[in-house]
N, C-alpha and C positions, 0 to 999 in steps of 0.2 A: 792108484793114480787118479782114477776117475773121482773117487771120494774126495781127494785133495782138491781137485779142480772145483768140485761142487762146493767145498768149504770156502774156497777163495771167492767164488761167484756169490755165495751167500753173504760173505763179509762185505763184498763190494756193494751188494744190494742194500745191506743194512746201513753202510756208510752213506750211500746215495740217498736213501730215505731220510736218514738223520740230517744230512746236509740240506735236503729239500725242506724238512720240517723247520730247521733253524732259519733258512732263508725266508720261508713263509712267515714264521713268527716274527722275524726281524723286520720284514718289509710290510707285513699286513697286520701287525700287532694292534695298531690303532683301529683297524677295521674289525678285527675279531674281538678286541677288548677296548672299545672306545671310551674315553673319559666321560664321566657324568658331568653335565653342565646344567645350569639353570638359565631360563630364558624368559623374555617378556615379549609382548606383542606391541609393535609400534601402532599408535592409535591417533586419531584425529580429533581435536577438541578446540574450543575457543581458548585463547590464551591472552593474558594481559600482564604487562610489567608495571610494578608499583614501587613507590618510594615509601619507606616505613618511618613512622615516628610515633611519639606518644603525646597526649595532650589532656587538657582539662576542659570541661564544659563550663561556659560562662555566659551571662547575658551580654548582648552587644553593648548596652549602655548600663553602667553601674558605677558606684562610688563607695569608698570607705568613709565612715564617720569616725574621726580620731580626735581626742581631746587636745587642745592647745597647751593646757597647763596640767601639772600633776596635782590633782586634788581628789578628795574623797567624793564618791558618787552618793548623792542624797535622794535622787529621784530617777527612775528609769521605767520607760513604758514596756509593757509586755505585748509587743505588737508584731512578733514574727509572723509573716504571711499576710499581714494587713496592708492595705493600700494607704499611702501617705502622700501629702502634697509638699511642694517645695516650701521650706521654712517651718514646717510643723515640728514642734518640740518633741524630741525623743528622750532626752535625759538632761539632768541638771547636776552640776558639781557644787560642792560647798563653797559659798561666796562670802563667808563671814568676814574674813580678813579684808577682802576687797571692798565690802560694804562699809566697814568701819573707816577705811581710808577715804572712801567717797564722802562720808559724813564730815570728816575733818576738812576735806577740800571745800565742801559746801559752806561750812562755818567760816573758813578763811575767805571764801569768795564773797560771802555776805558782808564781812567786815571791810573788804576792799571796796565793795560797792558803796558802803557808807562813806569811806574815806574819799572816794572820787567825788561824790556829791558835795561833801564838805569843802573839798579843795576847789571845786568850781565856784562855790559861793564866795570863798576867800579870794579867788582870782578876780571875781567881779569887784570886790572891795579893794583890790590891788594889795592884798596882804601877803600874797605869795607870788613867786615868779612863774612865768609860763613854763619853764623847765620843770619846776616842782609839780605842776599840774600834769604835764606829760608823763612824768615818772609814775604818778599814781594811776593814770589811765593804762600805762603799759603793764603795770603789775596786775591790774584788773583783767586785762585781755589774756595775760599768761595764765591767770587762774581759770578762766573759761576753757582754755586749751587743755589744762591738766584735768579738769573735770570731765571733758569730752573723752580724753584718753582713758580715764578710769572707768567711765561707763562702757567703753569698748571692751576693756579687760573683763568687766563683769559679764558682758554679753557673750564672751568666748566660753564662759562656764555654762552656758546653755547650749546643748548640742541639738542641732536642727537637721531635718532632712535636706540634703543638697539638691535633690531633683524629685520630680514626680515619679512614683513607681510603687514598689512593694518592699517591705523590710524582709530581705532574703535571709538574714541571719542576725542574731543578737548574741553578744558575748559580754560577760561581766554581770555583777549583781550590785544592788544597793549596799553601801558600806565599804566597798572595795576602793582602794586608792589606785587611780589610773592616770596615765600620762600620754605624751605624744607617741610612745612606742606601742600603745595598745589600741587595737581596732575594736570598737564597741558595736558598730552596726555596718552591715552591707545593704545598700539601698539601690534599687534600680528596677525598671520594668522587666518582668520575667520573660517576655517575648519581644523581639526574636532572640534566639539563642545561637551560640557559636562554640566551636571547639578551638582553643588556642593550642597549637601543636608546635613542638620543636623539631626541626628537620636539619639533618647533618649538612654542613656547608658543602660537602662533596656531592650531594644529591640535589641541592636546591636549584641548580640550573635546569633540571628537568621539570620542575614544578611551574605551572602557569595558572593564572587566574582563570576560573571557569572549569577546571578539571574536576571530575567526580572523585570522591574519596569514600572508601568503605571502612567502617569502624567496628570494633569489637569491644564490648563491655561485659565484665563478669556478671553484672546484674541482669543482662539480657542475652545470655548465652543462646545461640541458635537463632537469634532474631536479626533480620537484615537491617543494618543501620548505615545511613549514607549522609553525605554532605557535599557542599560545593566550595572550592577554594575561592575565597572572596578578597583576600589581601595577603601580601607577603611583605614583611617589614623590610625597608630598604637597608637597614644596618643590622648586621649580625652580632652575636655575642662572641668576642674573640677568646674569651676564657673557655666557654663550653663548645665553641666552634659550631654553633647552631644558628638557624634563622627562624624567627617566629612566624608561623603561618596560621592564618585565620580561616576556618571552615564554617560556612553558614549552614545551620541545620534547618530542616523543614519545621513548621510550627507544630506538626503532629508528632515530632520525634519524642520517644519515651525517655530519652536521656534527661537526667536531672542535673541541675546546676551543682557543680562541684565534683561530679563523677570523673574518674580517670578512664581514658579510652586508649586503645591502640588504633593507629590510623594507617591505612594504606591508600596513598594517593595514586590513582591510575594515570600513568604517564604515556603508556603505549598499549594498544589493543590490536588483536587479530581475530577475526571471526572464526578462522579455521587454521590449524597448524598441525604438523606431524610431531608427536611427542614420544620420547623414550625416557626410561629411568636415567637419572643422573649417572649412576655407576656403570651404565652401558657404554659410555663414551670415554675413550683413552686416546690421547694424542690426535684429536679431531678425526677419529675413525670409529666406526661401529661394526661389530662382528655379527653378520646375519647367518642363519642356518638354512641352507638350500640342499634338499636331498640328503640330509644327514651330514653334510660337510660344512665347514666354517669358511666364510668368505668375508674379507675386510672391505668395507666400503667407506671412502673418505666423505666426510660431511662438514658442513659449517654450522656452528652453534648460534642459535638465535636468542630468544628470550630464555633466561635461566630461572629455574625455580629451585626450591629446596629439595624436591623429590623428582621432578620431571624437567626435561629440557627440550626446547624446540630445536629440531634439526632441519637443515636445508641440504638436500643432496638426493642421490638416487635410492631413497628408501621409501617404499610405498606403504600405504595404510594396511595394517595387518601383517607386516613382515615380522618374522621371528628373529629377535636380537638377543645375544648373550647378555645376561644381566645377573651378576656383574661380569664385566668384560674379562676375557682370559688372554692376557698378553703372552702366555706360554704356548698357546696353540697357534701353529702356522696356518696359512691359507691352505685349504684343501683337507685339513685334518678331519677325520671322522669323529663325531661326537654323539652322545646319547643324551637327549633332553629329558631331565628328570622332573622338572616343574616348569610350567608356563603360567605367568601371571596373566590372567584374562581380564577383559573389561569388567566382568562381574565383580571381581574382588579388588580391582585396581582402585586406589584412592583418587580423590580429585586431582587433576593434572597439575595444577599450580597452586597448591594450598599454602596459605600463609602460616609460617611457623613463628610463634612468639619469640622475640629476641630478649636476651638477658639484659642488654644495655638499653637505655631509654632512647637513644638515637644512634644513627650511623650505619644502618644496614639497609640493603636494597633487595629484599625478597620480592617474589612475584606473587601477586594476589590471584586467586581463582574466582571465577564467576560463582562457584559454589564453595564458600569458605567453610571452616570448621569441620573437623572430623570427629567421629565418635570416640569415646574414651578407649574402646577396644578396637583399635585401628587395624584393618586387615593387612595394611602394608607391613606392620610389625611381624605378623605371622608369615608373610611372604619372605621377608628378610631372614627370619629364623630358619625357615625351610631351606632357603638358598644356602645359608651357611652350613646347615647340616649336610646337604647334598655335596657341597664342596669338600667338607671333611671326610665324608664317605669315599669320595673319589681319591683323595690323597692317601687314605689308609689302604684302599684297594691297590693302588699303584705300588705302595711301599711293600705290601705283602707279596705281590708278584715279583718285585725285584729281589726280595729276600729268597724267595723260592728259586729264582733263576740262578742266583749265585751261591746256592747251597745252604741258605739259612732255613730256619724253621718257618713254615707258613703260618 
Protein backbone atom coordinates (compact mmCIF):
# COMPACT_ATOMS: atom_id res chain seq x y z
CA UNK A 1 0.00 0.00 0.00
CA UNK A 2 2.77 2.36 0.90
CA UNK A 3 4.58 1.59 -2.33
CA UNK A 4 1.45 2.37 -4.29
CA UNK A 5 1.07 5.68 -2.53
CA UNK A 6 4.67 6.48 -3.29
CA UNK A 7 4.07 5.71 -6.97
CA UNK A 8 1.06 7.98 -7.10
CA UNK A 9 2.99 10.76 -5.39
CA UNK A 10 5.89 10.27 -7.80
CA UNK A 11 3.58 10.39 -10.80
CA UNK A 12 1.92 13.54 -9.44
CA UNK A 13 5.35 15.11 -8.96
CA UNK A 14 6.37 14.20 -12.47
CA UNK A 15 3.13 15.61 -13.89
CA UNK A 16 3.54 18.76 -11.81
CA UNK A 17 7.12 19.23 -12.97
CA UNK A 18 6.12 18.57 -16.58
CA UNK A 19 3.26 21.05 -16.34
CA UNK A 20 5.54 23.61 -14.78
CA UNK A 21 8.06 23.07 -17.56
CA UNK A 22 5.38 23.47 -20.20
CA UNK A 23 4.11 26.63 -18.49
CA UNK A 24 7.58 28.08 -18.22
CA UNK A 25 8.38 27.18 -21.84
CA UNK A 26 5.07 28.59 -23.06
CA UNK A 27 5.23 31.84 -21.12
CA UNK A 28 8.96 32.49 -21.04
CA UNK A 29 9.99 30.98 -24.36
CA UNK A 30 10.86 34.38 -25.81
CA UNK A 31 12.97 35.10 -22.73
CA UNK A 32 14.79 31.76 -22.85
CA UNK A 33 15.07 31.69 -26.65
CA UNK A 34 14.67 35.31 -27.84
CA UNK A 35 14.50 35.90 -31.61
CA UNK A 36 17.64 37.27 -33.20
CA UNK A 37 17.25 40.79 -34.61
CA UNK A 38 19.48 43.34 -36.25
CA UNK A 39 19.61 46.89 -35.01
CA UNK A 40 21.02 50.27 -35.81
CA UNK A 41 21.88 53.28 -33.72
CA UNK A 42 19.91 56.49 -34.16
CA UNK A 43 22.43 59.20 -34.90
CA UNK A 44 22.53 62.95 -35.29
CA UNK A 45 23.85 64.56 -38.47
CA UNK A 46 23.24 67.50 -40.82
CA UNK A 47 20.53 66.78 -43.35
CA UNK A 48 19.27 68.48 -46.47
CA UNK A 49 16.46 67.85 -48.93
CA UNK A 50 17.23 68.25 -52.60
CA UNK A 51 15.49 68.17 -55.96
CA UNK A 52 17.16 65.94 -58.53
CA UNK A 53 17.69 66.57 -62.23
CA UNK A 54 20.18 66.16 -65.04
CA UNK A 55 21.76 68.84 -67.17
CA UNK A 56 24.47 69.91 -69.58
CA UNK A 57 27.24 72.46 -69.18
CA UNK A 58 26.99 75.43 -71.56
CA UNK A 59 28.39 78.96 -71.79
CA UNK A 60 25.91 81.62 -70.76
CA UNK A 61 26.19 83.31 -74.18
CA UNK A 62 26.72 81.28 -77.31
CA UNK A 63 25.29 80.75 -80.78
CA UNK A 64 25.22 78.14 -83.53
CA UNK A 65 26.46 78.97 -87.00
CA UNK A 66 24.14 77.32 -89.55
CA UNK A 67 24.17 77.64 -93.39
CA UNK A 68 21.17 79.36 -94.97
CA UNK A 69 21.46 77.39 -98.21
CA UNK A 70 22.37 73.84 -99.10
CA UNK A 71 25.71 74.11 -100.87
CA UNK A 72 29.12 72.51 -100.89
CA UNK A 73 31.74 73.85 -98.46
CA UNK A 74 34.77 75.24 -100.32
CA UNK A 75 36.61 76.90 -97.43
CA UNK A 76 36.57 76.32 -93.65
CA UNK A 77 38.78 77.68 -90.89
CA UNK A 78 40.57 75.39 -88.49
CA UNK A 79 39.90 77.63 -85.55
CA UNK A 80 38.52 75.49 -82.71
CA UNK A 81 39.58 77.05 -79.43
CA UNK A 82 40.58 80.32 -81.10
CA UNK A 83 39.18 83.75 -80.32
CA UNK A 84 37.06 85.37 -83.03
CA UNK A 85 35.36 88.73 -83.53
CA UNK A 86 31.84 89.46 -84.71
CA UNK A 87 31.68 89.19 -88.50
CA UNK A 88 34.92 87.24 -88.86
CA UNK A 89 34.72 84.72 -91.74
CA UNK A 90 34.60 81.09 -90.60
CA UNK A 91 33.63 79.26 -93.81
CA UNK A 92 32.52 79.73 -97.41
CA UNK A 93 30.12 77.75 -99.55
CA UNK A 94 30.22 77.28 -103.32
CA UNK A 95 28.78 80.42 -104.93
CA UNK A 96 29.35 79.62 -108.62
CA UNK A 97 25.67 79.51 -109.51
CA UNK A 98 24.81 82.68 -107.60
CA UNK A 99 27.86 84.47 -109.09
CA UNK A 100 26.79 83.67 -112.66
CA UNK A 101 23.29 84.90 -111.94
CA UNK A 102 24.72 88.14 -110.50
CA UNK A 103 26.78 88.65 -113.67
CA UNK A 104 23.64 88.25 -115.79
CA UNK A 105 21.84 90.79 -113.65
CA UNK A 106 24.75 93.20 -113.95
CA UNK A 107 24.74 92.92 -117.75
CA UNK A 108 21.00 93.47 -117.81
CA UNK A 109 21.38 96.41 -115.42
CA UNK A 110 24.01 98.07 -117.63
CA UNK A 111 21.73 97.72 -120.64
CA UNK A 112 18.84 99.29 -118.75
CA UNK A 113 21.12 102.12 -117.65
CA UNK A 114 21.91 102.90 -121.30
CA UNK A 115 18.22 102.64 -122.22
CA UNK A 116 17.27 105.16 -119.52
CA UNK A 117 19.92 107.66 -120.66
CA UNK A 118 18.75 107.33 -124.27
CA UNK A 119 15.11 107.71 -123.26
CA UNK A 120 15.86 110.89 -121.36
CA UNK A 121 17.57 112.36 -124.44
CA UNK A 122 14.60 111.35 -126.61
CA UNK A 123 12.19 112.88 -124.09
CA UNK A 124 14.04 116.19 -124.32
CA UNK A 125 13.50 116.01 -128.08
CA UNK A 126 9.88 115.11 -127.44
CA UNK A 127 10.33 111.89 -129.40
CA UNK A 128 8.83 109.67 -126.65
CA UNK A 129 6.11 110.21 -124.15
CA UNK A 130 6.60 110.79 -120.44
CA UNK A 131 5.02 107.41 -119.68
CA UNK A 132 7.61 105.62 -121.82
CA UNK A 133 10.42 107.34 -119.93
CA UNK A 134 8.92 106.42 -116.58
CA UNK A 135 8.62 102.79 -117.74
CA UNK A 136 12.35 102.70 -118.55
CA UNK A 137 13.26 104.25 -115.18
CA UNK A 138 11.08 101.75 -113.33
CA UNK A 139 12.77 98.80 -115.05
CA UNK A 140 16.15 100.27 -114.11
CA UNK A 141 15.20 100.58 -110.42
CA UNK A 142 13.84 97.01 -110.40
CA UNK A 143 17.14 95.84 -111.79
CA UNK A 144 18.97 97.58 -108.94
CA UNK A 145 16.78 95.77 -106.38
CA UNK A 146 17.38 92.38 -108.03
CA UNK A 147 21.13 92.93 -107.95
CA UNK A 148 21.01 93.90 -104.25
CA UNK A 149 19.00 90.76 -103.45
CA UNK A 150 21.43 88.58 -105.36
CA UNK A 151 24.40 90.10 -103.53
CA UNK A 152 22.63 89.31 -100.23
CA UNK A 153 22.19 85.68 -101.35
CA UNK A 154 25.87 85.53 -102.18
CA UNK A 155 26.70 86.92 -98.74
CA UNK A 156 24.70 84.15 -97.04
CA UNK A 157 27.17 81.68 -98.52
CA UNK A 158 29.86 83.27 -96.35
CA UNK A 159 29.52 82.04 -92.74
CA UNK A 160 30.64 84.59 -90.15
CA UNK A 161 31.03 84.67 -86.37
CA UNK A 162 27.74 85.97 -84.86
CA UNK A 163 29.41 87.38 -81.71
CA UNK A 164 32.76 87.91 -80.04
CA UNK A 165 34.09 84.85 -78.29
CA UNK A 166 35.74 81.54 -79.03
CA UNK A 167 35.05 78.82 -81.55
CA UNK A 168 33.90 76.17 -79.09
CA UNK A 169 33.37 73.45 -81.67
CA UNK A 170 33.58 72.91 -85.41
CA UNK A 171 31.80 70.23 -87.44
CA UNK A 172 32.11 69.42 -91.12
CA UNK A 173 34.94 69.46 -93.66
CA UNK A 174 35.73 71.13 -96.97
CA UNK A 175 33.91 69.35 -99.80
CA UNK A 176 30.86 68.34 -97.79
CA UNK A 177 27.38 69.48 -98.81
CA UNK A 178 25.68 71.18 -95.85
CA UNK A 179 22.38 72.96 -95.36
CA UNK A 180 20.09 74.62 -92.80
CA UNK A 181 19.86 71.44 -90.69
CA UNK A 182 23.64 71.26 -90.16
CA UNK A 183 25.47 73.14 -87.40
CA UNK A 184 29.01 73.94 -88.50
CA UNK A 185 30.24 76.07 -85.58
CA UNK A 186 29.45 76.80 -81.95
CA UNK A 187 30.71 80.26 -81.00
CA UNK A 188 30.64 82.11 -77.69
CA UNK A 189 32.74 83.33 -74.76
CA UNK A 190 33.85 80.32 -72.66
CA UNK A 191 33.10 82.16 -69.41
CA UNK A 192 30.86 82.42 -67.51
CA UNK A 193 29.50 78.87 -67.70
CA UNK A 194 26.19 77.43 -66.58
CA UNK A 195 24.37 74.13 -66.29
CA UNK A 196 21.04 73.86 -68.08
CA UNK A 197 19.05 71.27 -66.12
CA UNK A 198 15.62 69.73 -66.60
CA UNK A 199 13.53 69.55 -63.40
CA UNK A 200 10.29 67.60 -63.03
CA UNK A 201 7.20 69.79 -62.93
CA UNK A 202 6.15 68.14 -59.65
CA UNK A 203 9.30 69.41 -57.95
CA UNK A 204 9.81 72.80 -59.63
CA UNK A 205 7.72 74.66 -57.02
CA UNK A 206 10.42 73.91 -54.43
CA UNK A 207 13.18 75.46 -56.54
CA UNK A 208 13.99 79.13 -56.06
CA UNK A 209 16.58 81.49 -57.56
CA UNK A 210 19.66 81.69 -55.35
CA UNK A 211 19.52 78.11 -54.03
CA UNK A 212 22.77 76.17 -54.04
CA UNK A 213 23.08 73.03 -56.15
CA UNK A 214 25.55 70.18 -55.83
CA UNK A 215 26.58 68.36 -58.98
CA UNK A 216 28.19 65.07 -59.90
CA UNK A 217 30.12 64.39 -63.09
CA UNK A 218 31.76 61.12 -64.06
CA UNK A 219 34.87 62.98 -65.19
CA UNK A 220 35.37 64.45 -61.71
CA UNK A 221 34.25 61.66 -59.40
CA UNK A 222 34.89 62.52 -55.78
CA UNK A 223 35.32 66.23 -56.45
CA UNK A 224 32.93 68.76 -54.91
CA UNK A 225 31.04 70.64 -57.65
CA UNK A 226 28.48 73.33 -57.00
CA UNK A 227 26.47 76.08 -58.63
CA UNK A 228 23.71 78.60 -57.93
CA UNK A 229 20.21 78.67 -59.42
CA UNK A 230 20.19 81.78 -61.61
CA UNK A 231 17.02 81.40 -63.70
CA UNK A 232 13.93 79.20 -64.04
CA UNK A 233 12.18 79.22 -67.40
CA UNK A 234 8.60 80.55 -67.02
CA UNK A 235 7.10 77.99 -69.43
CA UNK A 236 7.65 74.27 -69.06
CA UNK A 237 7.75 71.49 -71.61
CA UNK A 238 4.27 69.86 -71.64
CA UNK A 239 5.60 66.79 -73.44
CA UNK A 240 8.47 65.98 -71.10
CA UNK A 241 6.73 67.63 -68.10
CA UNK A 242 9.89 69.44 -67.10
CA UNK A 243 11.06 72.98 -66.49
CA UNK A 244 14.42 74.25 -67.69
CA UNK A 245 16.54 75.56 -64.82
CA UNK A 246 19.83 77.45 -65.19
CA UNK A 247 22.63 77.03 -62.65
CA UNK A 248 25.53 79.47 -62.75
CA UNK A 249 28.96 77.91 -62.21
CA UNK A 250 31.97 79.57 -60.59
CA UNK A 251 34.69 80.61 -63.04
CA UNK A 252 37.12 78.09 -61.53
CA UNK A 253 34.74 75.15 -62.04
CA UNK A 254 36.55 72.22 -63.73
CA UNK A 255 33.40 71.26 -65.66
CA UNK A 256 33.85 71.57 -69.40
CA UNK A 257 31.33 72.79 -71.92
CA UNK A 258 29.18 69.92 -73.16
CA UNK A 259 29.60 67.68 -70.10
CA UNK A 260 26.57 65.92 -68.62
CA UNK A 261 26.00 66.26 -64.89
CA UNK A 262 23.59 65.07 -62.23
CA UNK A 263 22.17 67.94 -60.21
CA UNK A 264 20.84 68.13 -56.64
CA UNK A 265 19.31 71.50 -55.84
CA UNK A 266 19.17 71.94 -52.05
CA UNK A 267 15.68 73.17 -51.16
CA UNK A 268 15.75 72.55 -47.38
CA UNK A 269 18.53 72.16 -44.81
CA UNK A 270 18.84 71.31 -41.13
CA UNK A 271 22.15 71.57 -39.29
CA UNK A 272 21.24 68.71 -36.93
CA UNK A 273 18.60 65.98 -37.11
CA UNK A 274 18.04 62.50 -35.68
CA UNK A 275 18.35 59.90 -38.44
CA UNK A 276 17.55 56.20 -38.64
CA UNK A 277 17.69 53.73 -41.56
CA UNK A 278 14.68 53.83 -43.87
CA UNK A 279 13.74 50.21 -43.15
CA UNK A 280 13.50 50.94 -39.40
CA UNK A 281 10.20 52.82 -39.85
CA UNK A 282 6.87 50.99 -40.24
CA UNK A 283 3.50 52.74 -39.96
CA UNK A 284 5.13 55.85 -38.47
CA UNK A 285 6.64 53.89 -35.59
CA UNK A 286 10.16 52.84 -34.65
CA UNK A 287 11.00 49.79 -32.50
CA UNK A 288 13.69 50.52 -29.93
CA UNK A 289 15.47 48.00 -27.70
CA UNK A 290 15.55 48.80 -23.97
CA UNK A 291 16.94 46.24 -21.56
CA UNK A 292 16.59 43.49 -24.15
CA UNK A 293 12.90 44.22 -24.78
CA UNK A 294 11.19 45.76 -27.80
CA UNK A 295 9.24 48.98 -27.41
CA UNK A 296 7.34 50.78 -30.19
CA UNK A 297 7.73 54.55 -30.29
CA UNK A 298 5.51 56.72 -32.56
CA UNK A 299 7.46 59.16 -34.70
CA UNK A 300 6.91 61.70 -37.45
CA UNK A 301 8.94 61.44 -40.63
CA UNK A 302 10.85 64.52 -41.74
CA UNK A 303 13.30 64.67 -44.62
CA UNK A 304 13.49 61.38 -46.46
CA UNK A 305 16.60 59.95 -48.05
CA UNK A 306 17.29 56.81 -50.01
CA UNK A 307 18.94 55.15 -46.99
CA UNK A 308 18.23 57.28 -43.94
CA UNK A 309 15.22 59.21 -42.71
CA UNK A 310 14.86 62.10 -40.31
CA UNK A 311 12.52 61.27 -37.42
CA UNK A 312 10.71 63.60 -35.05
CA UNK A 313 9.63 62.05 -31.77
CA UNK A 314 10.84 60.57 -28.49
CA UNK A 315 13.96 59.01 -29.98
CA UNK A 316 17.28 60.18 -28.61
CA UNK A 317 20.68 60.19 -30.22
CA UNK A 318 22.31 56.78 -29.76
CA UNK A 319 19.07 54.84 -29.25
CA UNK A 320 19.12 51.25 -30.50
CA UNK A 321 16.40 50.71 -33.14
CA UNK A 322 15.44 47.53 -34.99
CA UNK A 323 16.62 47.68 -38.57
CA UNK A 324 14.77 46.29 -40.42
CA UNK A 325 11.66 46.68 -38.29
CA UNK A 326 9.98 43.48 -37.04
CA UNK A 327 6.21 43.90 -37.19
CA UNK A 328 5.80 40.34 -35.84
CA UNK A 329 7.32 41.28 -32.47
CA UNK A 330 4.90 42.77 -29.91
CA UNK A 331 5.85 45.39 -27.36
CA UNK A 332 7.78 43.89 -24.48
CA UNK A 333 9.11 40.94 -26.49
CA UNK A 334 12.60 39.78 -25.55
CA UNK A 335 15.11 39.97 -28.38
CA UNK A 336 18.74 39.22 -28.97
CA UNK A 337 20.61 41.85 -31.01
CA UNK A 338 22.97 40.05 -33.39
CA UNK A 339 24.34 43.08 -35.25
CA UNK A 340 24.41 46.77 -34.56
CA UNK A 341 25.22 49.26 -37.31
CA UNK A 342 27.63 51.73 -35.71
CA UNK A 343 28.68 55.19 -36.72
CA UNK A 344 31.99 53.79 -37.92
CA UNK A 345 30.55 51.69 -40.71
CA UNK A 346 27.38 53.66 -41.32
CA UNK A 347 27.21 55.33 -44.75
CA UNK A 348 26.63 59.03 -45.23
CA UNK A 349 23.17 59.80 -43.81
CA UNK A 350 21.51 61.28 -46.86
CA UNK A 351 23.55 60.11 -49.77
CA UNK A 352 22.30 60.79 -53.30
CA UNK A 353 21.50 57.65 -55.24
CA UNK A 354 21.69 58.15 -59.06
CA UNK A 355 18.32 57.77 -60.74
CA UNK A 356 17.63 55.77 -63.88
CA UNK A 357 15.38 58.44 -65.37
CA UNK A 358 16.65 61.84 -66.32
CA UNK A 359 14.10 63.74 -64.22
CA UNK A 360 11.25 63.26 -61.82
CA UNK A 361 12.78 62.09 -58.55
CA UNK A 362 13.30 63.86 -55.22
CA UNK A 363 16.17 62.21 -53.40
CA UNK A 364 17.92 63.83 -50.49
CA UNK A 365 21.45 65.06 -50.87
CA UNK A 366 24.12 64.67 -48.24
CA UNK A 367 26.73 67.13 -47.18
CA UNK A 368 29.16 64.33 -47.96
CA UNK A 369 28.05 62.81 -51.28
CA UNK A 370 29.48 59.81 -53.09
CA UNK A 371 30.14 56.49 -51.44
CA UNK A 372 32.99 54.22 -52.21
CA UNK A 373 32.45 51.31 -54.63
CA UNK A 374 32.66 48.85 -51.71
CA UNK A 375 29.87 50.42 -49.66
CA UNK A 376 29.80 49.21 -46.04
CA UNK A 377 26.04 49.62 -46.09
CA UNK A 378 25.77 46.67 -48.49
CA UNK A 379 27.68 44.53 -46.00
CA UNK A 380 25.33 45.66 -43.23
CA UNK A 381 22.24 44.72 -45.22
CA UNK A 382 23.76 41.35 -46.14
CA UNK A 383 24.53 40.60 -42.50
CA UNK A 384 21.05 41.70 -41.46
CA UNK A 385 19.40 39.38 -43.97
CA UNK A 386 21.63 36.49 -42.84
CA UNK A 387 20.75 37.06 -39.20
CA UNK A 388 17.06 37.25 -40.07
CA UNK A 389 17.23 33.94 -41.97
CA UNK A 390 19.09 32.30 -39.07
CA UNK A 391 16.33 33.42 -36.72
CA UNK A 392 13.60 32.00 -38.97
CA UNK A 393 15.42 28.67 -39.37
CA UNK A 394 16.01 28.43 -35.61
CA UNK A 395 12.32 29.05 -34.82
CA UNK A 396 11.26 26.48 -37.42
CA UNK A 397 13.53 23.83 -35.95
CA UNK A 398 12.17 24.46 -32.44
CA UNK A 399 8.58 24.13 -33.68
CA UNK A 400 9.38 20.88 -35.46
CA UNK A 401 10.99 19.52 -32.30
CA UNK A 402 8.05 20.63 -30.20
CA UNK A 403 5.46 18.88 -32.37
CA UNK A 404 7.43 15.65 -32.80
CA UNK A 405 9.36 16.47 -35.95
CA UNK A 406 13.05 15.88 -36.48
CA UNK A 407 15.27 18.70 -35.21
